[in-house]
N, CA, C and O atoms as CSV, one atom per row, in Angstrom:
chain,resi,resn,atom,element,x,y,z
A,1,MET,N,N,-28.089,142.815,-46.906
A,1,MET,CA,C,-29.125,141.909,-46.477
A,1,MET,C,C,-29.333,141.994,-44.974
A,1,MET,O,O,-30.476,141.990,-44.518
A,2,ALA,N,N,-28.261,142.069,-44.187
A,2,ALA,CA,C,-28.390,142.176,-42.737
A,2,ALA,C,C,-29.127,143.455,-42.358
A,2,ALA,O,O,-29.947,143.448,-41.440
A,3,ALA,N,N,-28.842,144.551,-43.058
A,3,ALA,CA,C,-29.506,145.806,-42.741
A,3,ALA,C,C,-31.005,145.708,-43.019
A,3,ALA,O,O,-31.813,146.285,-42.291
A,4,ALA,N,N,-31.373,144.982,-44.066
A,4,ALA,CA,C,-32.785,144.822,-44.400
A,4,ALA,C,C,-33.515,144.040,-43.314
A,4,ALA,O,O,-34.710,144.244,-43.102
A,5,ALA,N,N,-32.819,143.160,-42.636
A,5,ALA,CA,C,-33.439,142.356,-41.575
A,5,ALA,C,C,-33.429,143.101,-40.239
A,5,ALA,O,O,-33.908,142.564,-39.240
A,6,GLY,N,N,-32.898,144.314,-40.199
A,6,GLY,CA,C,-32.871,145.091,-38.970
A,6,GLY,C,C,-31.714,144.745,-38.059
A,6,GLY,O,O,-31.781,144.996,-36.856
A,7,ILE,N,N,-30.665,144.179,-38.599
A,7,ILE,CA,C,-29.497,143.789,-37.801
A,7,ILE,C,C,-28.334,144.666,-38.230
A,7,ILE,O,O,-28.022,144.772,-39.416
A,8,ASP,N,N,-27.692,145.297,-37.244
A,8,ASP,CA,C,-26.533,146.110,-37.622
A,8,ASP,C,C,-25.349,145.201,-37.930
A,8,ASP,O,O,-25.381,144.013,-37.609
A,9,GLY,N,N,-24.324,145.736,-38.538
A,9,GLY,CA,C,-23.165,144.958,-38.960
A,9,GLY,C,C,-22.459,144.260,-37.818
A,9,GLY,O,O,-21.934,143.161,-38.000
A,10,THR,N,N,-22.434,144.871,-36.643
A,10,THR,CA,C,-21.758,144.269,-35.495
A,10,THR,C,C,-22.457,142.989,-35.062
A,10,THR,O,O,-21.795,141.980,-34.816
A,11,GLN,N,N,-23.772,143.011,-34.964
A,11,GLN,CA,C,-24.525,141.819,-34.560
A,11,GLN,C,C,-24.392,140.715,-35.600
A,11,GLN,O,O,-24.223,139.548,-35.248
A,12,ALA,N,N,-24.467,141.072,-36.870
A,12,ALA,CA,C,-24.348,140.069,-37.921
A,12,ALA,C,C,-22.974,139.430,-37.882
A,12,ALA,O,O,-22.861,138.213,-38.026
A,13,THR,N,N,-21.935,140.211,-37.693
A,13,THR,CA,C,-20.572,139.683,-37.630
A,13,THR,C,C,-20.399,138.780,-36.415
A,13,THR,O,O,-19.782,137.719,-36.516
A,14,ALA,N,N,-20.933,139.185,-35.276
A,14,ALA,CA,C,-20.818,138.377,-34.063
A,14,ALA,C,C,-21.477,137.024,-34.256
A,14,ALA,O,O,-20.945,136.008,-33.809
A,15,ARG,N,N,-22.629,136.997,-34.915
A,15,ARG,CA,C,-23.309,135.723,-35.147
A,15,ARG,C,C,-22.531,134.837,-36.099
A,15,ARG,O,O,-22.527,133.616,-35.943
A,16,GLN,N,N,-21.882,135.424,-37.069
A,16,GLN,CA,C,-21.096,134.638,-38.020
A,16,GLN,C,C,-19.901,133.989,-37.344
A,16,GLN,O,O,-19.408,132.972,-37.833
A,17,LEU,N,N,-19.423,134.538,-36.241
A,17,LEU,CA,C,-18.265,134.000,-35.538
A,17,LEU,C,C,-18.614,132.863,-34.582
A,17,LEU,O,O,-17.718,132.196,-34.066
A,18,LEU,N,N,-19.899,132.634,-34.342
A,18,LEU,CA,C,-20.300,131.589,-33.404
A,18,LEU,C,C,-20.083,130.202,-33.991
A,18,LEU,O,O,-20.348,129.959,-35.168
A,19,ASP,N,N,-19.594,129.294,-33.145
A,19,ASP,CA,C,-19.550,127.899,-33.550
A,19,ASP,C,C,-20.940,127.311,-33.305
A,19,ASP,O,O,-21.826,128.014,-32.821
A,20,LEU,N,N,-21.140,126.048,-33.628
A,20,LEU,CA,C,-22.459,125.439,-33.507
A,20,LEU,C,C,-22.995,125.469,-32.072
A,20,LEU,O,O,-24.152,125.842,-31.878
A,21,PRO,N,N,-22.198,125.090,-31.048
A,21,PRO,CA,C,-22.719,125.197,-29.679
A,21,PRO,C,C,-23.047,126.641,-29.279
A,21,PRO,O,O,-24.017,126.881,-28.561
A,22,GLY,N,N,-22.253,127.583,-29.735
A,22,GLY,CA,C,-22.509,128.988,-29.433
A,22,GLY,C,C,-23.804,129.470,-30.069
A,22,GLY,O,O,-24.569,130.212,-29.453
A,23,PHE,N,N,-24.044,129.047,-31.301
A,23,PHE,CA,C,-25.280,129.413,-31.977
A,23,PHE,C,C,-26.477,128.804,-31.250
A,23,PHE,O,O,-27.500,129.464,-31.068
A,24,ALA,N,N,-26.343,127.531,-30.832
A,24,ALA,CA,C,-27.431,126.868,-30.108
A,24,ALA,C,C,-27.715,127.589,-28.793
A,24,ALA,O,O,-28.874,127.765,-28.415
A,25,GLN,N,N,-26.664,128.003,-28.102
A,25,GLN,CA,C,-26.841,128.719,-26.842
A,25,GLN,C,C,-27.585,130.034,-27.078
A,25,GLN,O,O,-28.477,130.386,-26.306
A,26,GLU,N,N,-27.231,130.749,-28.117
A,26,GLU,CA,C,-27.913,132.006,-28.422
A,26,GLU,C,C,-29.372,131.759,-28.770
A,26,GLU,O,O,-30.244,132.531,-28.372
A,27,PHE,N,N,-29.645,130.688,-29.510
A,27,PHE,CA,C,-31.029,130.356,-29.854
A,27,PHE,C,C,-31.841,130.115,-28.585
A,27,PHE,O,O,-32.926,130.673,-28.423
A,28,LEU,N,N,-31.313,129.282,-27.686
A,28,LEU,CA,C,-32.037,128.974,-26.453
A,28,LEU,C,C,-32.176,130.204,-25.563
A,28,LEU,O,O,-33.223,130.423,-24.955
A,29,ARG,N,N,-31.134,130.990,-25.492
A,29,ARG,CA,C,-31.158,132.183,-24.649
A,29,ARG,C,C,-32.277,133.141,-25.074
A,29,ARG,O,O,-32.829,133.863,-24.244
A,30,ARG,N,N,-32.600,133.143,-26.340
A,30,ARG,CA,C,-33.624,134.052,-26.860
A,30,ARG,C,C,-35.002,133.404,-26.987
A,30,ARG,O,O,-35.973,134.083,-27.320
A,31,ASN,N,N,-35.098,132.107,-26.728
A,31,ASN,CA,C,-36.351,131.375,-26.899
A,31,ASN,C,C,-37.230,131.547,-25.652
A,31,ASN,O,O,-36.830,131.134,-24.564
A,32,PRO,N,N,-38.412,132.145,-25.791
A,32,PRO,CA,C,-39.254,132.405,-24.626
A,32,PRO,C,C,-39.692,131.131,-23.890
A,32,PRO,O,O,-39.770,131.134,-22.661
A,33,ARG,N,N,-39.971,130.066,-24.602
A,33,ARG,CA,C,-40.391,128.821,-23.944
A,33,ARG,C,C,-39.249,128.232,-23.123
A,33,ARG,O,O,-39.457,127.785,-21.996
A,34,TYR,N,N,-38.045,128.232,-23.687
A,34,TYR,CA,C,-36.886,127.725,-22.945
A,34,TYR,C,C,-36.631,128.573,-21.703
A,34,TYR,O,O,-36.379,128.043,-20.621
A,35,ARG,N,N,-36.698,129.883,-21.864
A,35,ARG,CA,C,-36.440,130.783,-20.739
A,35,ARG,C,C,-37.450,130.575,-19.616
A,35,ARG,O,O,-37.083,130.581,-18.441
A,36,ALA,N,N,-38.723,130.390,-19.973
A,36,ALA,CA,C,-39.758,130.166,-18.958
A,36,ALA,C,C,-39.507,128.849,-18.227
A,36,ALA,O,O,-39.644,128.780,-17.006
A,37,GLU,N,N,-39.141,127.811,-18.967
A,37,GLU,CA,C,-38.862,126.527,-18.341
A,37,GLU,C,C,-37.634,126.613,-17.434
A,37,GLU,O,O,-37.615,126.028,-16.351
A,38,HIS,N,N,-36.626,127.332,-17.873
A,38,HIS,CA,C,-35.413,127.506,-17.065
A,38,HIS,C,C,-35.726,128.254,-15.773
A,38,HIS,O,O,-35.239,127.881,-14.706
A,39,ARG,N,N,-36.534,129.303,-15.863
A,39,ARG,CA,C,-36.934,130.060,-14.661
A,39,ARG,C,C,-37.700,129.162,-13.691
A,39,ARG,O,O,-37.492,129.233,-12.480
A,40,ALA,N,N,-38.590,128.315,-14.226
A,40,ALA,CA,C,-39.372,127.418,-13.369
A,40,ALA,C,C,-38.456,126.435,-12.634
A,40,ALA,O,O,-38.704,126.110,-11.473
A,41,LEU,N,N,-37.411,125.967,-13.296
A,41,LEU,CA,C,-36.462,125.051,-12.653
A,41,LEU,C,C,-35.662,125.745,-11.559
A,41,LEU,O,O,-35.315,125.127,-10.553
A,42,ALA,N,N,-35.374,127.005,-11.749
A,42,ALA,CA,C,-34.534,127.736,-10.798
A,42,ALA,C,C,-35.189,127.872,-9.427
A,42,ALA,O,O,-34.491,128.055,-8.430
A,43,ILE,N,N,-36.508,127.786,-9.362
A,43,ILE,CA,C,-37.182,127.962,-8.076
A,43,ILE,C,C,-37.557,126.636,-7.408
A,43,ILE,O,O,-38.130,126.636,-6.319
A,44,LEU,N,N,-37.240,125.514,-8.048
A,44,LEU,CA,C,-37.544,124.210,-7.448
A,44,LEU,C,C,-36.667,123.941,-6.235
A,44,LEU,O,O,-35.520,124.386,-6.191
A,45,PRO,N,N,-37.193,123.212,-5.243
A,45,PRO,CA,C,-36.354,122.800,-4.116
A,45,PRO,C,C,-35.207,121.919,-4.614
A,45,PRO,O,O,-35.333,121.240,-5.634
A,46,ALA,N,N,-34.101,121.936,-3.893
A,46,ALA,CA,C,-32.880,121.244,-4.326
A,46,ALA,C,C,-33.105,119.775,-4.657
A,46,ALA,O,O,-32.523,119.283,-5.624
A,47,GLY,N,N,-33.920,119.056,-3.899
A,47,GLY,CA,C,-34.139,117.636,-4.147
A,47,GLY,C,C,-34.874,117.339,-5.437
A,47,GLY,O,O,-34.745,116.245,-5.985
A,48,HIS,N,N,-35.639,118.292,-5.928
A,48,HIS,CA,C,-36.421,118.089,-7.150
A,48,HIS,C,C,-35.691,118.563,-8.394
A,48,HIS,O,O,-36.014,118.136,-9.503
A,49,ALA,N,N,-34.724,119.427,-8.226
A,49,ALA,CA,C,-34.076,120.057,-9.372
A,49,ALA,C,C,-33.309,119.086,-10.268
A,49,ALA,O,O,-33.492,119.149,-11.484
A,50,PRO,N,N,-32.454,118.183,-9.744
A,50,PRO,CA,C,-31.681,117.330,-10.669
A,50,PRO,C,C,-32.539,116.493,-11.623
A,50,PRO,O,O,-32.260,116.503,-12.822
A,51,PRO,N,N,-33.572,115.766,-11.157
A,51,PRO,CA,C,-34.374,115.004,-12.115
A,51,PRO,C,C,-35.102,115.917,-13.112
A,51,PRO,O,O,-35.207,115.586,-14.293
A,52,ALA,N,N,-35.595,117.048,-12.643
A,52,ALA,CA,C,-36.290,117.978,-13.538
A,52,ALA,C,C,-35.330,118.555,-14.568
A,52,ALA,O,O,-35.708,118.755,-15.722
A,53,ARG,N,N,-34.103,118.822,-14.167
A,53,ARG,CA,C,-33.103,119.337,-15.116
A,53,ARG,C,C,-32.798,118.310,-16.201
A,53,ARG,O,O,-32.635,118.662,-17.369
A,54,GLU,N,N,-32.721,117.040,-15.811
A,54,GLU,CA,C,-32.462,115.993,-16.798
A,54,GLU,C,C,-33.593,115.901,-17.817
A,54,GLU,O,O,-33.351,115.749,-19.015
A,55,VAL,N,N,-34.821,115.993,-17.337
A,55,VAL,CA,C,-35.980,115.955,-18.237
A,55,VAL,C,C,-35.928,117.150,-19.194
A,55,VAL,O,O,-36.136,117.002,-20.398
A,56,MET,N,N,-35.651,118.327,-18.645
A,56,MET,CA,C,-35.568,119.524,-19.483
A,56,MET,C,C,-34.436,119.398,-20.508
A,56,MET,O,O,-34.612,119.743,-21.676
A,57,ALA,N,N,-33.296,118.911,-20.073
A,57,ALA,CA,C,-32.156,118.761,-20.982
A,57,ALA,C,C,-32.508,117.836,-22.140
A,57,ALA,O,O,-32.175,118.127,-23.289
A,58,ARG,N,N,-33.171,116.733,-21.852
A,58,ARG,CA,C,-33.565,115.816,-22.933
A,58,ARG,C,C,-34.562,116.482,-23.872
A,58,ARG,O,O,-34.455,116.352,-25.092
A,59,ARG,N,N,-35.526,117.190,-23.306
A,59,ARG,CA,C,-36.556,117.832,-24.123
A,59,ARG,C,C,-35.954,118.843,-25.102
A,59,ARG,O,O,-36.416,118.969,-26.236
A,60,TRP,N,N,-34.914,119.564,-24.654
A,60,TRP,CA,C,-34.294,120.586,-25.493
A,60,TRP,C,C,-33.088,120.074,-26.266
A,60,TRP,O,O,-32.451,120.841,-26.988
A,61,GLY,N,N,-32.761,118.792,-26.128
A,61,GLY,CA,C,-31.652,118.222,-26.880
A,61,GLY,C,C,-30.292,118.629,-26.351
A,61,GLY,O,O,-29.319,118.693,-27.103
A,62,LEU,N,N,-30.223,118.907,-25.041
A,62,LEU,CA,C,-28.961,119.341,-24.450
A,62,LEU,C,C,-28.162,118.135,-23.951
A,62,LEU,O,O,-28.730,117.156,-23.468
A,63,SER,N,N,-26.859,118.225,-24.075
A,63,SER,CA,C,-25.994,117.204,-23.492
A,63,SER,C,C,-24.743,117.892,-22.985
A,63,SER,O,O,-24.288,118.886,-23.550
A,64,PHE,N,N,-24.197,117.349,-21.913
A,64,PHE,CA,C,-23.039,117.954,-21.289
A,64,PHE,C,C,-21.972,116.899,-21.084
A,64,PHE,O,O,-22.277,115.806,-20.606
A,65,PRO,N,N,-20.738,117.193,-21.430
A,65,PRO,CA,C,-19.655,116.215,-21.208
A,65,PRO,C,C,-19.441,116.001,-19.716
A,65,PRO,O,O,-19.564,116.928,-18.915
A,66,LEU,N,N,-19.122,114.770,-19.364
A,66,LEU,CA,C,-18.849,114.452,-17.951
A,66,LEU,C,C,-17.407,114.651,-17.620
A,66,LEU,O,O,-17.000,114.431,-16.480
């Protein structure tokens, strides 16, 4: 089945080993909308970045332990 989807055995096995946060990270890493938003945040001046990051985190359902 993996071969039919164009995925070699190594990639399929690597994905099966991911825990839920790892899978979510891979999803976001490959998502063009998330990547564009992340790039836009990277160029913001330092004073604007923290509030914008919080908004982005909420929009994408991200949470980070304190």
